[in-house]
C-alpha positions as CSV (number, residue, x, y, z in Angstrom):
1,X,40.8,-57.1,67.9
2,X,37.2,-55.6,68.0
3,X,35.6,-54.0,71.2
4,X,32.9,-55.2,73.3
5,X,29.6,-55.2,71.5
6,X,27.1,-52.1,72.5
7,X,24.6,-53.2,75.1
8,X,21.0,-53.0,73.2
9,X,18.7,-50.6,74.4
10,X,15.2,-49.4,72.6
11,X,14.7,-45.6,71.7
12,X,11.5,-44.7,71.3
13,X,10.1,-41.1,70.3
14,X,6.6,-39.9,71.2
15,X,4.8,-36.6,70.3
16,X,3.2,-33.9,72.7
17,X,0.3,-35.2,74.2
18,X,0.9,-39.1,73.8
19,X,1.3,-40.3,77.3
20,X,3.6,-43.8,76.9
21,X,3.9,-44.5,80.4
22,X,1.7,-47.7,80.5
23,X,3.5,-49.3,77.7
24,X,7.6,-48.2,79.2
25,X,6.0,-49.7,82.2
26,X,5.2,-53.3,80.5
27,X,8.5,-53.0,78.9
28,X,10.7,-52.7,81.9
29,X,8.8,-55.9,83.4
30,X,9.1,-58.1,80.5
31,X,12.4,-57.1,79.5
32,X,14.5,-55.1,82.4
33,X,17.7,-56.1,81.1
34,X,17.3,-53.5,77.8
35,X,16.9,-49.8,78.9
36,X,14.3,-48.0,76.9
37,X,14.9,-44.1,76.5
38,X,11.9,-41.5,75.9
39,X,12.5,-38.7,73.9
40,X,9.7,-35.6,73.5
41,X,9.7,-34.2,69.8
42,X,7.4,-31.8,68.1
43,X,4.9,-33.4,66.4
44,X,6.3,-31.7,62.7
45,X,9.5,-33.6,63.2
46,X,8.6,-37.0,64.4
47,X,8.9,-38.4,60.8
48,X,12.9,-36.3,60.3
49,X,13.5,-38.1,63.7
50,X,12.7,-41.2,62.7
51,X,14.1,-41.2,59.1
52,X,17.6,-39.9,60.6
53,X,17.6,-43.3,63.2
54,X,17.7,-41.2,66.4
55,X,14.8,-43.2,67.4
56,X,13.7,-47.3,66.9
57,X,10.3,-46.2,66.6
58,X,7.6,-43.4,67.6
59,X,4.5,-42.7,69.1
60,X,3.5,-40.0,66.2
61,X,0.2,-38.4,64.9
62,X,-1.4,-39.5,61.5
63,X,-0.6,-39.2,58.7
64,X,3.0,-40.4,58.0
65,X,5.0,-41.3,54.7
66,X,4.3,-44.7,54.2
67,X,6.8,-45.1,51.6
68,X,9.5,-45.0,54.6
69,X,7.7,-45.4,57.6
70,X,5.2,-48.7,58.3
71,X,2.4,-47.5,60.8
72,X,-0.2,-49.6,63.2
73,X,-3.0,-47.0,64.4
74,X,-3.9,-47.1,68.2
75,X,-6.5,-44.7,68.9
76,X,-8.2,-41.4,67.5
77,X,-8.8,-38.6,69.7
78,X,-11.6,-36.3,70.4
79,X,-11.2,-32.9,69.4
80,X,-12.3,-29.9,71.8
81,X,-12.3,-26.0,71.9
82,X,-10.0,-24.6,74.6
83,X,-12.3,-21.5,76.2
84,X,-11.8,-19.3,79.1
85,X,-14.1,-20.5,81.7
86,X,-16.2,-17.5,81.9
87,X,-17.1,-18.4,78.1
88,X,-20.6,-18.3,76.9
89,X,-19.6,-21.9,75.5
90,X,-19.1,-23.3,79.1
91,X,-23.0,-23.1,79.0
92,X,-23.5,-26.6,76.6
93,X,-21.9,-29.6,76.7
94,X,-20.8,-29.5,72.9
95,X,-20.1,-27.6,70.1
96,X,-20.0,-27.6,66.1
97,X,-17.5,-25.5,63.8
98,X,-20.9,-23.3,63.0
99,X,-21.3,-22.5,66.5
100,X,-17.6,-21.2,66.8
101,X,-17.6,-19.5,63.2
102,X,-18.0,-16.0,64.7
103,X,-15.2,-16.5,66.9
104,X,-11.6,-15.3,67.2
105,X,-9.9,-18.7,66.7
106,X,-5.7,-19.3,66.9
107,X,-4.1,-21.4,64.1
108,X,-0.3,-22.3,65.7
109,X,2.1,-22.8,63.4
110,X,2.7,-26.3,65.2
111,X,-1.2,-27.1,64.3
112,X,-2.0,-31.2,64.3
113,X,-4.7,-30.5,62.1
114,X,-4.5,-30.0,58.0
115,X,-7.4,-27.6,57.9
116,X,-8.3,-26.7,54.1
117,X,-9.2,-23.2,55.6
118,X,-9.2,-22.9,59.8
119,X,-12.6,-22.3,61.2
120,X,-13.8,-18.8,62.8
121,X,-12.3,-15.5,62.2
122,X,-8.3,-15.5,61.6
123,X,-6.7,-14.1,64.6
124,X,-4.4,-11.0,64.4
125,X,-1.4,-13.3,64.5
126,X,0.0,-17.1,64.2
127,X,1.4,-18.6,67.6
128,X,4.2,-20.3,67.2
129,X,3.3,-22.7,69.5
130,X,0.5,-24.6,71.2
131,X,1.6,-23.5,74.7
132,X,1.8,-19.8,73.2
133,X,-1.8,-20.1,71.7
134,X,-3.1,-21.3,75.3
135,X,-1.6,-18.4,76.9
136,X,-3.5,-16.2,74.7
137,X,-6.5,-17.9,75.4
138,X,-6.1,-17.5,79.0
139,X,-5.6,-13.5,77.8
140,X,-9.3,-13.8,76.8
141,X,-8.2,-12.7,73.4
142,X,-9.5,-15.9,71.3
143,X,-9.9,-19.8,71.2
144,X,-8.0,-22.9,70.0
145,X,-9.3,-25.9,68.8
146,X,-6.7,-28.9,69.6
147,X,-6.8,-32.8,70.1
148,X,-8.2,-33.6,73.8
149,X,-4.9,-34.7,75.0
150,X,-3.3,-31.3,74.3
151,X,-5.8,-29.5,76.1
152,X,-5.2,-31.6,79.4
153,X,-1.1,-31.2,78.7
154,X,-1.5,-27.6,78.8
155,X,-4.4,-27.4,81.8
156,X,-4.8,-24.3,83.6
157,X,-7.4,-23.7,86.3
158,X,-8.8,-20.6,84.4
159,X,-9.2,-22.5,81.3
160,X,-11.8,-25.2,80.2
161,X,-12.9,-27.0,77.1
162,X,-15.8,-28.5,75.1
163,X,-15.8,-31.7,72.5
164,X,-16.2,-29.8,68.6
165,X,-18.4,-32.7,67.1
166,X,-17.8,-32.1,63.6
167,X,-14.0,-31.0,63.6
168,X,-11.2,-32.9,62.4
169,X,-9.6,-35.6,64.4
170,X,-6.1,-36.5,65.0
171,X,-4.9,-40.3,64.9
172,X,-2.5,-41.8,67.2
173,X,-0.2,-44.5,66.1
174,X,3.1,-46.6,66.7
175,X,5.1,-46.3,63.6
176,X,9.0,-47.1,62.7
177,X,11.2,-47.5,59.6
178,X,9.9,-50.2,57.7
179,X,13.5,-51.5,56.7
180,X,14.3,-51.4,60.2
181,X,11.7,-54.0,62.4
182,X,13.7,-55.3,64.3
183,X,13.3,-57.8,66.9
184,X,12.4,-55.0,69.5
185,X,10.5,-53.3,67.7
186,X,8.4,-56.2,67.5
187,X,8.6,-56.8,71.4
188,X,7.2,-52.9,71.3
189,X,4.5,-53.9,68.8
190,X,3.5,-56.7,70.9
191,X,3.3,-54.2,74.1
192,X,0.8,-52.3,72.2
193,X,-1.5,-54.9,70.7
194,X,-1.5,-56.4,74.1
195,X,-0.2,-59.5,73.3
196,X,1.1,-61.9,76.2
197,X,5.0,-62.2,77.6
198,X,4.9,-65.8,75.9
199,X,3.6,-64.5,72.4
200,X,6.6,-64.8,70.0
201,X,4.4,-63.3,66.9
202,X,7.0,-62.0,64.6
203,X,9.9,-62.4,66.2
204,X,12.3,-64.3,64.6
205,X,13.8,-67.5,66.8
206,X,17.5,-67.4,67.5
207,X,20.1,-69.0,65.8
208,X,20.9,-71.9,68.0
209,X,16.9,-72.3,68.5
210,X,16.3,-72.9,64.9
211,X,19.8,-75.2,64.5
212,X,18.3,-77.4,66.7
213,X,15.2,-77.4,65.0
214,X,17.1,-78.7,61.9
215,X,19.3,-81.2,63.4
216,X,16.2,-82.8,65.9
217,X,15.9,-86.2,64.1
218,X,12.5,-86.8,62.3
219,X,11.6,-90.2,63.7
220,X,12.5,-92.4,67.0
221,X,13.8,-95.3,65.2
222,X,10.7,-97.1,67.1
223,X,7.9,-98.7,65.3
224,X,5.0,-97.1,65.1
225,X,2.1,-98.7,67.6
226,X,-0.5,-100.2,66.1
227,X,-3.8,-98.6,65.1
228,X,-6.5,-99.2,67.4
229,X,-9.4,-101.5,65.6
230,X,-11.9,-102.2,68.3
231,X,-11.3,-106.0,68.2
232,X,-10.1,-108.2,70.7
233,X,-6.5,-108.6,70.3
234,X,-6.8,-112.3,71.6
235,X,-8.7,-112.9,68.4
236,X,-6.9,-114.6,65.6
237,X,-6.6,-112.2,62.6
238,X,-8.9,-112.4,59.6
239,X,-9.3,-115.5,57.7
240,X,-8.4,-118.2,60.0
241,X,-11.5,-120.5,60.9
242,X,-12.4,-120.0,64.3
243,X,-13.9,-123.3,66.2
244,X,-17.0,-122.0,67.8
245,X,-16.8,-122.2,72.0
246,X,-18.8,-125.1,73.1
247,X,-20.9,-124.5,76.2
248,X,-21.0,-127.6,79.2
249,X,-23.2,-130.8,78.6
250,X,-26.3,-131.0,80.3
251,X,-26.5,-133.9,82.3
252,X,-29.4,-136.3,81.7
253,X,-32.3,-136.8,84.2
């Protein structure tokens, strides 16, 4: 005798800087009986979390391993440089990498950018995390280039940021194991893509509905209605001689 079936649920991983709140809210409205659980994971570990089946889908940073994972790009972030509020860079609205060539730039171990060669002057050490690097920027030791969402996530009153116009950009995507594209994954895809609540695109039809469609008769047994021809229904069929209608005889004077 088997025990009761496990209640369905949906596990969503997300990396720092991503805010899934609006999509989670829509999920809770549409699927109130299926709980959605969130798990924040480091960007470098997101792929392994999905591979291990520890989450059904994830909001991750590209690139991902497309041989195992499917991915739908959602948006691309502006790249910014985080600086102290009294830094000279705050006098301008935006900068280029060339403007930062003489600045000490931190390159933390969890940096989301895959630099061929990190710009700026090398720092005395590589901080373990972006959060650690932010602390060093606040100590006026150097600067840090990050996606704008991470600058907002680690916001401090003594720091600000400016866009870097020619720096690499980080794109965020919804990703999941290709071989585990379940109906719940399709539901979440529909939410992030803005599909309506009545959309069934991507979902498989329930077995009962499929069986109902198979059992429905192809005809109703009734004769098809005659096609409209534009003729008077009282008119005789073609080929039958019709007697012309005579008018009333005129009275002779």
